[in-house]
C-alpha positions as CSV (number, residue, x, y, z in Angstrom):
1,X,0.0,0.0,0.0
2,X,1.5,3.3,-1.1
3,X,1.2,6.4,0.9
4,X,1.9,10.1,0.4
5,X,3.0,12.4,3.2
6,X,1.5,15.9,3.2
7,X,2.9,18.8,5.1
8,X,0.2,21.3,6.0
9,X,0.0,24.6,7.9
10,X,-2.7,26.9,9.2
11,X,-6.2,26.2,10.4
12,X,-9.8,26.9,9.2
13,X,-9.7,29.3,6.3
14,X,-5.9,29.6,6.5
15,X,-5.4,25.8,6.2
16,X,-3.3,24.8,3.2
17,X,-1.0,22.2,1.8
18,X,2.7,23.3,1.9
19,X,4.4,20.2,0.3
20,X,3.8,16.6,-0.6
21,X,6.4,13.8,-0.2
22,X,6.8,10.2,-1.2
23,X,8.5,9.2,2.1
24,X,7.8,10.1,5.7
25,X,11.5,10.8,6.2
26,X,11.5,13.5,3.5
27,X,8.4,15.1,5.0
28,X,9.9,15.1,8.5
29,X,13.2,16.5,7.2
30,X,11.2,19.3,5.5
31,X,9.4,20.1,8.8
32,X,12.7,20.1,10.7
33,X,14.2,22.6,8.3
34,X,11.2,24.9,7.9
35,X,9.8,24.9,11.4
36,X,7.4,23.2,13.7
37,X,4.3,25.3,12.7
38,X,3.7,22.6,10.0
39,X,1.8,19.4,10.4
40,X,2.4,16.1,8.8
41,X,-0.5,14.2,7.4
42,X,-0.4,10.7,6.0
43,X,-2.7,9.5,3.1
44,X,-3.2,6.3,1.3
45,X,-2.4,6.6,-2.4
46,X,-5.0,5.3,-4.9
47,X,-7.3,4.1,-2.1
48,X,-10.1,1.8,-3.2
49,X,-13.5,3.4,-3.2
50,X,-16.3,2.0,-1.2
51,X,-19.0,1.4,-3.7
52,X,-22.0,1.4,-1.5
53,X,-25.5,2.0,-2.9
54,X,-27.1,5.2,-1.8
55,X,-29.8,7.6,-2.8
56,X,-29.0,10.1,-5.5
57,X,-30.9,13.1,-6.7
58,X,-30.4,13.6,-10.5
59,X,-31.7,16.9,-11.9
60,X,-32.5,17.3,-15.6
61,X,-33.1,20.5,-17.5
62,X,-36.0,19.6,-19.8
63,X,-35.2,22.3,-22.3
64,X,-32.2,20.2,-23.5
65,X,-32.8,16.9,-21.6
66,X,-29.3,17.1,-20.1
67,X,-28.6,16.4,-16.5
68,X,-27.6,19.5,-14.7
69,X,-26.6,17.8,-11.4
70,X,-26.2,14.4,-9.8
71,X,-25.6,14.5,-6.1
72,X,-25.6,11.9,-3.3
73,X,-28.3,12.8,-0.9
74,X,-27.0,13.4,2.7
75,X,-30.3,14.1,4.4
76,X,-32.1,10.9,5.7
77,X,-35.4,12.8,5.3
78,X,-35.0,12.5,1.6
79,X,-35.2,8.7,1.7
80,X,-39.0,9.1,1.5
81,X,-38.4,10.3,-2.1
82,X,-36.7,7.1,-3.2
83,X,-37.7,5.9,-6.7
84,X,-39.8,9.0,-7.4
85,X,-39.6,12.1,-9.6
86,X,-41.1,15.5,-9.4
87,X,-41.3,18.6,-11.5
88,X,-39.7,21.7,-10.0
89,X,-42.7,23.8,-8.8
90,X,-40.9,27.1,-9.6
91,X,-39.6,26.1,-13.0
92,X,-41.4,23.5,-15.1
93,X,-38.2,23.0,-17.1
94,X,-36.5,21.2,-14.2
95,X,-37.3,17.6,-13.1
96,X,-35.8,15.7,-10.1
97,X,-35.3,12.0,-10.0
98,X,-34.4,10.2,-6.7
99,X,-32.7,6.8,-7.5
100,X,-30.5,4.3,-5.7
101,X,-27.1,3.7,-7.3
102,X,-23.5,3.1,-6.4
103,X,-22.0,5.8,-8.7
104,X,-23.1,9.1,-10.2
105,X,-22.8,7.6,-13.7
106,X,-25.2,4.8,-12.8
107,X,-27.6,7.2,-11.1
108,X,-27.7,9.4,-14.2
109,X,-28.3,6.3,-16.5
110,X,-31.2,5.1,-14.3
111,X,-32.7,8.6,-14.1
112,X,-32.4,9.0,-17.9
113,X,-34.3,5.7,-18.4
114,X,-37.0,6.9,-16.1
115,X,-37.2,10.3,-17.9
116,X,-37.7,8.5,-21.2
117,X,-40.4,6.3,-19.7
118,X,-42.3,9.3,-18.3
119,X,-42.1,11.3,-21.5
120,X,-43.4,8.2,-23.4
121,X,-46.3,7.9,-21.0
122,X,-48.5,10.9,-21.9
123,X,-50.8,10.5,-18.9
124,X,-47.9,10.6,-16.4
125,X,-46.2,13.4,-18.2
126,X,-49.3,15.6,-18.4
127,X,-50.2,14.9,-14.7
128,X,-46.8,15.9,-13.5
129,X,-47.0,19.1,-15.5
130,X,-50.6,20.1,-14.6
131,X,-50.8,19.2,-10.9
132,X,-48.7,22.1,-9.7
133,X,-50.8,24.6,-11.7
134,X,-54.0,23.1,-10.3
135,X,-52.6,23.5,-6.7
136,X,-51.6,27.1,-7.4
137,X,-55.1,27.9,-8.7
138,X,-56.8,26.2,-5.7
139,X,-54.5,27.5,-2.9
140,X,-52.7,30.5,-4.3
141,X,-49.5,28.6,-4.3
142,X,-48.5,25.0,-4.8
143,X,-47.2,24.3,-1.3
144,X,-50.4,25.1,0.6
145,X,-51.2,21.6,1.7
146,X,-47.6,20.5,2.1
147,X,-48.1,17.6,-0.4
148,X,-45.6,17.6,-3.2
149,X,-46.8,15.6,-6.2
150,X,-44.4,12.7,-6.9
151,X,-44.5,9.9,-9.3
152,X,-43.3,6.5,-7.9
153,X,-41.7,4.2,-10.5
154,X,-42.1,1.0,-8.6
155,X,-45.7,1.5,-7.8
156,X,-46.4,3.3,-11.1
157,X,-48.6,5.7,-9.3
158,X,-48.7,9.2,-7.9
159,X,-48.0,9.9,-4.2
160,X,-48.5,13.0,-2.3
161,X,-51.8,13.8,-3.9
162,X,-55.2,13.7,-2.4
């Protein structure tokens, strides 16, 4: 297992890398010569990634059907959105997909397949696009009843609706 030895200095916003070495001895020699206000950190080189499956939110811009963002969700609260999609209530050109995957590439692929299936299903596509407008006209804004319209892929049904 190869390691690199990183000499750092500062803290918080002043924290920075001073130098990187292939051996601990060279790093310690550097610190001895340049002063003790430096810190030695040790890192594994080319460490294997843990490929655990987690929930991703993939955002598409519908004007060009390109993904604009794929991020691993950090909030356990978002688990309730698993295997669903929703249109952004502020901009109908944005759609969010919440999918389980082990990498961002795989999450984007799964979300892209779901996007194609939704666009091909005219009923689902129209329902996603109209439900927000219906809520706005009923309540003055879409979020009045705290129910965000979501389409669940596994159940092939809408959730969060009356």
